[in-house]
C-alpha positions in Angstrom: 23.9 -9.0 17.3 23.4 -10.9 14.1 23.0 -8.1 11.1 20.3 -8.1 9.0 21.5 -9.0 5.5 20.0 -7.2 2.6 20.3 -7.9 -1.2 19.5 -4.8 -3.3 17.9 -5.2 -6.6 17.6 -1.9 -8.7 18.1 -0.8 -12.3 21.0 1.7 -12.1 24.2 1.7 -10.1 23.5 5.2 -8.9 19.9 4.0 -7.4 22.0 0.8 -5.9 24.7 3.0 -4.5 21.9 5.4 -2.9 20.1 2.6 -1.2 23.5 1.0 0.1 24.1 4.5 1.7 20.5 5.0 2.9 20.9 1.5 4.8 24.3 2.4 6.1 22.8 5.8 7.6 20.2 3.9 9.7 21.1 4.6 13.3 20.2 1.6 15.8 19.9 -0.9 13.1 22.6 -3.5 12.2 22.2 -3.6 8.3 24.4 -5.4 6.0 24.1 -5.1 2.2 25.5 -8.6 1.0 24.9 -8.2 -2.6 23.1 -6.4 -5.2 21.9 -7.2 -8.9 20.8 -4.7 -11.7 19.7 -5.0 -15.2 22.8 -6.2 -16.9 24.2 -7.9 -13.9 24.6 -11.8 -13.2 21.6 -13.8 -12.1 21.4 -12.8 -8.3 22.6 -15.3 -5.7 20.2 -14.6 -2.8 21.1 -17.2 -0.3 23.0 -15.0 2.1 20.2 -12.5 2.3 17.4 -12.1 5.0 15.7 -9.3 2.9 15.7 -8.7 -0.7 15.2 -4.8 -1.4 13.5 -4.5 -4.7 13.4 -0.8 -6.4 11.7 -1.8 -9.7 8.3 -3.3 -9.8 9.1 -4.9 -13.2 11.5 -7.1 -11.4 9.3 -8.3 -8.6 8.1 -11.8 -9.9 11.5 -12.6 -11.3 13.3 -11.5 -8.2 10.7 -13.8 -6.0 11.3 -16.9 -7.9 14.9 -16.6 -7.5 14.4 -15.8 -3.6 12.0 -18.9 -3.3 14.6 -21.1 -5.1 17.4 -19.8 -2.7 15.6 -20.0 0.8 13.3 -17.9 2.9 14.2 -14.4 1.9 11.5 -11.6 2.6 10.7 -9.0 0.0 10.4 -5.3 0.5 9.4 -3.3 -2.6 9.8 0.6 -3.3 6.6 1.5 -4.8 3.5 3.8 -4.6 1.3 1.6 -6.5 -1.4 -0.2 -4.0 -2.1 -3.1 -6.4 1.3 -4.3 -5.6 -0.2 -5.5 -2.3 -2.1 -8.2 -4.1 1.0 -9.3 -6.1 3.2 -9.7 -3.1 0.7 -11.6 -1.1 0.2 -14.0 -4.2 4.1 -14.5 -4.2 3.8 -15.6 -0.4 7.3 -14.5 0.8 8.2 -15.1 4.5 7.8 -11.5 5.3 6.8 -8.5 2.9 6.4 -5.0 2.6 5.9 -1.7 0.5 7.7 1.4 1.2 7.5 4.8 -1.0 10.2 5.4 -3.1 10.9 8.8 -1.1 10.9 7.3 2.2 13.7 8.4 4.6 16.5 6.2 5.7 14.6 5.7 9.2 11.6 4.3 7.5 13.4 2.1 5.1 15.5 0.5 7.7 12.7 -0.1 10.0 10.9 -1.6 7.3 13.7 -3.9 6.3 14.2 -5.2 9.8 10.3 -5.9 10.2 10.0 -7.9 7.0 13.0 -9.6 8.0 11.2 -10.9 11.3 8.2 -12.2 8.9 6.2 -9.2 9.3 4.0 -7.1 6.7 4.8 -3.4 6.3 2.5 -1.0 4.4 2.5 2.7 4.4 0.0 4.0 6.9 -2.5 5.7 4.3 -2.4 2.5 2.3 -3.0 0.3 5.4 -5.9 2.5 6.5 -7.6 2.3 2.9 -7.1 -1.8 3.0 -8.5 -1.7 6.4 -11.7 0.2 5.6 -12.2 -1.6 2.6 -12.1 -5.0 4.7 -14.6 -3.7 7.0 -17.0 -2.5 4.4 -16.7 -6.1 3.0 -17.4 -7.6 6.1 -20.5 -5.2 6.6 -21.8 -6.5 3.1 -22.5 -9.9 4.4 -26.3 -10.1 5.1 -26.1 -12.9 7.6 -23.1 -13.7 9.5 -21.4 -17.1 9.8 -21.7 -19.1 12.8 -18.6 -20.3 14.7 -18.7 -23.8 13.3 -19.3 -22.4 9.6 -16.1 -20.1 10.0 -14.2 -23.1 11.2 -15.4 -25.1 8.2 -14.6 -22.2 5.9 -11.1 -21.9 7.3 -10.7 -25.6 6.8 -11.9 -25.3 3.1 -9.3 -22.5 2.6 -6.8 -25.3 3.5 -7.7 -27.6 1.1 -9.1 -30.3 3.5 -11.9 -32.7 2.1 -15.2 -33.2 3.7 -13.9 -36.3 5.5 -10.7 -34.5 6.7 -13.1 -31.6 8.2 -15.1 -34.0 10.0 -12.2 -35.5 11.3 -10.6 -32.5 12.5 -13.8 -31.1 14.0 -15.0 -34.6 15.5 -18.1 -34.2 13.5 -19.9 -36.4 10.9 -19.4 -35.9 7.3 -23.4 -35.3 7.0 -22.8 -32.4 9.5 -19.8 -31.1 7.5 -21.8 -30.9 4.3 -25.0 -29.4 6.4 -22.3 -26.5 7.5 -21.0 -26.1 3.8 -24.4 -25.8 2.4 -25.3 -23.2 4.9 -22.2 -21.1 4.4 -22.7 -21.4 0.5 -25.9 -19.8 0.8 -24.8 -17.1 3.2 -21.8 -16.2 0.8 -24.0 -16.5 -2.4 -21.6 -19.1 -3.9 -22.2 -22.6 -5.4 -18.7 -24.2 -5.0 -15.5 -24.6 -2.6 -13.4 -22.2 -4.7 -16.0 -19.5 -4.7 -16.5 -20.0 -0.9 -12.9 -19.6 -0.3 -12.6 -16.4 -2.6 -15.4 -14.8 -1.1 -14.3 -15.7 2.6 -10.9 -14.0 1.9 -12.8 -10.9 0.3 -14.9 -10.5 3.3 -12.1 -10.8 5.7 -13.5 -14.0 7.3 -10.3 -16.0 6.3 -6.7 -15.4 5.3 -5.0 -17.1 2.4 
């Protein structure tokens, strides 16, 4: 069985040592710490890692940039800040997650394994709140999109032009414009960027 390779980014030697010990204590998971970095350490080399475990939100963007330059590492952040979810999503790692700083070894290990597989991990209470917010947002839409309008919106989110959408859906450009005009009206927007933003906010598309 190939071990899940972890790179630890934490501000102090004590915290890094603690995280290494927690990962080593996880039963039933083959976790291997392949490197670590701190505030005064060298520029981290992440190419050998599957997951980068970040214990300081202030280093999240910088670590993500290093990870994206090295390969397809997933990111796992120790945090209690729910705003960190939008930051992590914007960074678009292969897999990502948030774990409370006081999480036990088993929870931390399970989260490492999950994000290494490209999954998203959130604390239950935070996941419940986000799902409730998404459900409420969907309910706010006074008139639901048709199936074809939803398809068009999804393709708009992918950056396709009207001509490309017409080709993809095997319809005319005139029909595409009709569907776009209709979904603009239902979403209360006037351009593509606003449509995509509102579509994501209402849970109609994923960015």
